[in-house]
C-alpha positions in Angstrom: 81.9 151.7 56.3 81.5 154.7 58.3 84.1 154.6 61.3 82.7 157.6 63.9 79.4 158.9 64.0 77.9 161.7 61.5 77.8 164.5 64.9 80.9 163.6 66.9 84.6 161.0 66.8 82.7 158.4 69.2 82.0 155.1 67.1 78.5 154.2 65.1 75.6 152.7 66.3 75.5 149.4 65.0 72.8 150.1 61.7 72.7 153.7 62.3 74.8 156.8 61.3 75.1 157.9 64.9 76.1 157.4 68.8 73.6 156.1 71.2 73.5 160.2 72.4 72.8 161.5 69.3 70.2 158.8 68.2 67.5 161.0 68.1 64.7 159.6 71.6 62.4 159.0 69.1 64.0 156.6 67.0 65.9 154.5 70.2 63.6 152.3 71.0 63.1 151.4 67.4 66.6 151.1 67.1 66.7 149.3 70.8 64.2 146.9 69.3 65.1 145.7 66.1 68.9 145.7 67.8 67.7 142.7 70.0 66.3 140.8 67.2 69.3 140.7 65.6 71.4 140.2 68.4 69.1 136.9 69.0 68.5 136.0 64.8 72.0 136.3 63.7 73.8 135.5 66.4 77.7 135.3 66.2 78.4 138.9 64.8 79.9 141.8 66.4 77.5 144.7 66.9 78.4 148.0 68.4 76.0 148.7 71.2 78.5 150.9 73.0 77.0 153.5 75.7 73.6 152.1 75.1 71.0 152.4 77.9 69.6 148.9 78.2 68.6 148.9 81.3 66.0 145.7 82.0 66.3 144.4 79.1 66.2 140.5 78.0 68.5 138.7 76.2 67.9 135.8 77.4 70.3 132.7 75.9 71.1 134.4 72.6 74.7 134.2 70.9 76.2 137.5 70.1 80.6 137.1 69.5 82.4 139.6 68.8 79.5 142.3 70.9 81.0 145.8 71.6 78.7 147.2 74.6 81.7 149.9 75.3 80.2 151.7 79.0 76.8 150.2 78.1 73.8 150.3 80.8 72.9 146.8 81.3 71.7 147.4 84.8 69.0 145.0 85.8 69.0 142.6 82.4 68.3 139.1 81.8 71.6 137.7 80.5 71.5 134.2 81.5 72.1 131.9 79.4 74.3 133.6 77.0 76.6 133.3 74.9 79.5 135.8 74.2 83.4 135.2 72.5 86.0 137.6 72.7 83.1 140.8 73.3 84.1 144.0 74.9 82.0 145.5 77.1 84.5 147.5 79.0 82.9 150.3 81.6 79.8 148.3 81.6 77.0 148.6 84.2 75.5 145.4 85.2 74.6 146.4 88.6 71.6 143.9 89.6 71.6 142.2 86.3 71.1 138.2 85.5 74.2 136.9 83.9 73.0 132.8 85.6 75.2 130.4 83.5 76.4 133.5 80.7 79.5 132.5 79.5 81.4 135.8 78.6 84.8 133.5 77.3 88.0 135.8 76.6 85.9 139.1 76.7 86.8 142.6 78.1 85.4 143.3 81.1 87.6 146.1 82.3 86.2 148.9 84.9 82.3 146.7 84.4 80.0 146.9 87.9 78.5 144.3 88.9 77.6 144.8 92.4 74.6 142.7 93.4 74.8 141.0 90.3 73.8 137.4 89.8 76.9 135.5 88.1 75.7 132.1 89.9 77.6 129.4 87.1 78.9 132.2 85.0 81.6 131.3 82.6 84.2 134.3 82.6 87.2 132.0 81.1 90.4 134.2 80.4 88.7 137.3 80.5 89.6 140.1 81.6 88.4 142.2 85.1 91.0 145.2 85.8 89.2 147.1 87.9 85.8 145.5 88.0 83.6 145.7 91.0 81.3 142.2 92.1 80.3 144.0 95.7 77.6 142.0 97.1 77.5 139.6 94.0 77.2 136.0 93.4 79.6 133.9 91.7 78.8 131.0 93.5 80.3 128.0 91.2 81.3 130.6 88.7 84.3 129.2 85.9 86.8 132.3 85.8 90.3 129.9 85.2 92.6 132.3 84.1 91.0 135.7 84.3 92.5 138.6 85.3 90.6 140.2 88.6 94.0 142.4 88.8 92.5 145.7 91.1 88.9 144.0 91.3 86.4 144.2 94.5 84.7 141.4 95.2 83.5 142.8 98.8 80.9 140.6 100.4 81.0 138.8 97.4 79.9 135.1 97.1 82.4 133.0 95.8 81.2 129.7 97.3 82.1 126.8 95.1 83.6 129.0 91.8 87.2 127.9 89.8 89.3 130.5 90.0 91.9 128.4 89.1 95.4 130.4 87.6 93.7 133.2 87.8 95.3 137.4 88.5 94.0 139.0 91.4 96.3 141.1 92.4 95.3 144.3 94.3 92.0 142.7 95.1 88.9 143.5 97.5 87.9 140.6 99.1 86.4 141.9 102.2 83.4 139.6 104.2 83.4 137.9 100.5 82.3 133.4 101.3 85.5 131.7 99.7 83.9 128.3 100.8 85.4 125.9 98.5 86.6 128.0 96.1 89.9 126.8 94.1 92.5 129.0 94.4 94.3 126.4 92.5 97.7 128.1 90.9 95.7 131.6 91.7 98.2 134.9 91.4 98.3 136.5 94.9 99.8 139.8 95.8 98.1 142.7 98.5 94.9 140.8 98.4 92.4 142.5 101.5 90.4 139.9 103.3 88.7 141.4 106.3 85.7 139.5 107.8 83.3 141.2 109.5 83.4 138.9 113.4 
């Protein structure tokens, strides 16, 4: 098994000897098509898709346990109904993405950008969300039980009816966030900013 790209120390893409940066532009479209087909038909597998630009692609209802999408571009993607258990998406950009009803349990989601994303009814139970940005995101009815949201930014986010029981909200930004009926039972709080516009 190849441990790194043949042209650099980065890990290779799934079914390739190269990382995304070194994959020739002429081969990228075909590789993306094959990767998405594998995601739909062969779920429950670990795929390394680090750094890949999936901007606007649809993964709707795919099962991809163990998926590796470190620093991938998922801006505007349709990830509604997707199931990923114990995946690694650290540093991924999901700006404006549709993640409604997504299940990302026990995943690594540190340093992700969910700005203006739709996470309505999303399940992020037990996931690490350190330093992630949810600015203007819709997290209504989302399930973040036991999630670690240390240093996360929820500015202007909609957390109405969300379940944050037993989660960690240390040094979080909640300015202008809607927390109507949010379940904050047994939440670990420390240094939270909650300024709201008058």
